[in-house]
C-alpha positions in Angstrom: 1.5 7.8 31.9 4.6 6.3 30.2 6.8 8.0 27.8 5.3 6.4 24.6 1.6 7.3 25.7 2.8 10.7 26.3 4.5 11.1 23.0 1.4 9.8 21.1 -0.7 12.2 23.2 1.6 15.2 22.2 1.4 14.2 18.6 -2.4 13.6 18.5 -2.6 17.3 20.3 0.1 18.8 17.8 -1.9 17.5 14.8 -5.1 18.8 16.0 -3.8 22.2 16.7 -2.2 22.4 13.4 -5.1 21.4 11.8 -7.1 24.0 13.5 -4.9 26.5 12.4 -4.2 25.5 9.0 -5.3 28.7 7.5 -2.5 30.6 9.4 0.3 28.3 8.4 -1.0 28.7 4.7 -1.0 32.7 5.1 2.5 32.6 6.6 3.8 30.4 3.8 2.4 32.5 1.1 3.7 35.5 2.8 7.4 33.9 3.2 7.1 32.4 -0.6 6.5 36.0 -1.8 9.2 37.7 0.3 11.8 35.0 -0.9 11.6 36.1 -4.7 11.4 39.5 -3.7 14.7 39.2 -1.6 16.3 37.6 -4.4 15.4 40.1 -7.0 16.7 43.1 -4.8 19.4 41.2 -2.6 21.0 44.7 -1.5 17.8 45.9 0.0 17.3 42.7 1.5 20.8 42.3 2.9 20.3 45.9 4.3 17.0 45.2 5.9 18.4 42.0 7.5 21.5 43.7 8.6 19.4 46.6 10.5 16.9 43.7 11.9 19.9 42.0 13.3 21.5 45.3 14.7 18.0 46.1 16.6 18.2 42.4 17.9 21.5 42.7 19.3 20.7 46.0 20.6 17.4 44.9 22.3 19.0 41.9 23.7 21.9 43.8 24.8 19.9 46.4 26.8 17.9 43.7 28.2 20.9 41.9 29.5 22.4 45.2 30.9 19.3 45.5 32.9 19.1 41.9 34.2 22.8 42.0 34.9 22.2 45.2 37.2 19.2 43.5 38.6 21.0 40.5 39.9 24.5 42.2 40.2 25.0 39.8 43.4 25.4 37.0 41.2 28.7 35.2 40.3 29.9 36.2 37.0 28.6 39.9 37.2 31.5 41.4 35.0 31.2 38.6 32.3 27.7 39.3 32.0 27.9 43.1 31.8 30.8 42.7 29.4 28.7 40.4 27.1 25.5 42.7 27.3 27.7 45.8 26.7 29.2 44.0 23.5 25.5 43.3 22.1 24.7 46.7 22.7 27.8 48.0 20.7 27.3 45.2 18.2 23.7 46.5 17.7 24.6 50.4 17.5 27.4 49.5 14.9 24.9 47.5 12.5 22.4 50.3 13.0 24.7 53.3 12.5 26.8 51.8 9.6 24.6 49.0 8.1 26.5 48.9 4.7 29.7 47.9 6.6 27.6 45.6 8.6 26.5 43.9 5.6 30.0 43.7 4.3 31.1 42.3 7.6 28.3 39.7 7.9 29.2 38.4 4.3 32.6 37.8 5.2 31.2 35.9 8.5 29.0 34.1 6.1 31.7 33.3 3.7 33.7 31.9 6.5 30.9 30.0 7.8 30.2 28.1 4.4 34.1 27.3 4.2 34.0 25.7 7.5 30.8 23.8 7.2 32.1 22.4 3.7 35.2 21.2 5.1 33.3 19.7 8.1 30.7 18.0 5.9 33.2 16.5 3.5 35.2 15.3 6.6 32.0 13.8 7.9 31.0 12.1 4.4 34.5 10.6 4.1 34.3 9.2 7.8 31.2 7.6 7.1 31.6 6.3 3.7 31.4 2.8 4.9 28.1 3.1 7.1 26.5 5.4 4.6 27.1 3.3 1.6 26.2 5.3 -1.5 24.4 7.8 0.1 27.6 9.4 1.4 28.4 10.9 -1.9 25.5 13.4 -1.3 27.1 14.6 1.8 30.3 15.1 -0.3 28.7 16.8 -2.6 26.8 19.3 -0.3 30.2 19.8 1.2 31.8 20.7 -2.0 29.1 23.0 -2.9 29.6 24.9 0.5 33.0 25.5 -0.2 32.3 26.5 -3.8 29.5 29.1 -2.4 32.2 30.4 0.0 34.9 30.8 -2.6 32.3 32.9 -4.7 31.4 35.0 -1.6 35.1 35.4 -0.5 36.7 36.0 -3.9 34.0 38.2 -4.7 34.4 40.9 -1.8 33.6 43.6 -1.7 31.1 43.2 -4.4 29.4 40.0 -3.2 28.4 41.8 -0.2 25.7 43.3 -2.6 24.0 40.1 -3.1 25.0 37.4 -0.7 23.0 37.7 2.2 20.0 39.0 0.5 20.0 35.7 -1.9 20.5 33.3 0.9 17.9 35.1 2.9 15.5 35.0 -0.2 16.2 31.3 -0.8 15.4 30.2 2.8 12.0 32.4 2.9 11.4 30.7 -0.5 12.0 27.4 0.8 10.4 27.9 4.2 7.2 29.2 2.8 6.7 26.4 0.3 7.3 24.1 3.4 4.8 25.8 5.4 2.1 25.8 2.4 3.0 22.0 2.3 2.3 21.8 5.9 -0.9 23.8 5.7 -2.4 21.9 2.7 -1.7 18.5 4.4 -3.1 19.6 7.7 -6.4 21.0 6.1 -7.0 17.3 4.8 -6.2 15.5 8.0 
């Protein structure tokens, strides 16, 4: 088979699978669409829950990394792999034992991320203003918005740690849920 035929076959199979399981997409979408506003209403609880979840992810991945590192200790890079796994275990333990401080640290990281992302998006927009004609202004606006969000988070510290992560997670859940509901309803008709 050629590549275009493979892609067409894959798209057909994917469409059929989504159509067959549209109810699962709908249920997940509704669940996310309910959890999103709940996280926005109680952002501190959502922030703590996210931090604890992230702590468990670091801890589990770190323990698995330690096991794999010792299992394959003859492989090159043993000490770097060991260091990386131990770092993940340490980060997980810190987030789990001190979730409030973890929320503050994660909020600082998110603020720095939005600042860097905003600057990069603005530079990208300015670099492509000729090719993107009138659409480059939307990218410029997005970059400015990222910088404003960053300023709200960073200048509001430590108080912004109470709402920033929970609010952003809630918005993400709400829009993710809405998109899954849209996919499910479209797949039901297909």
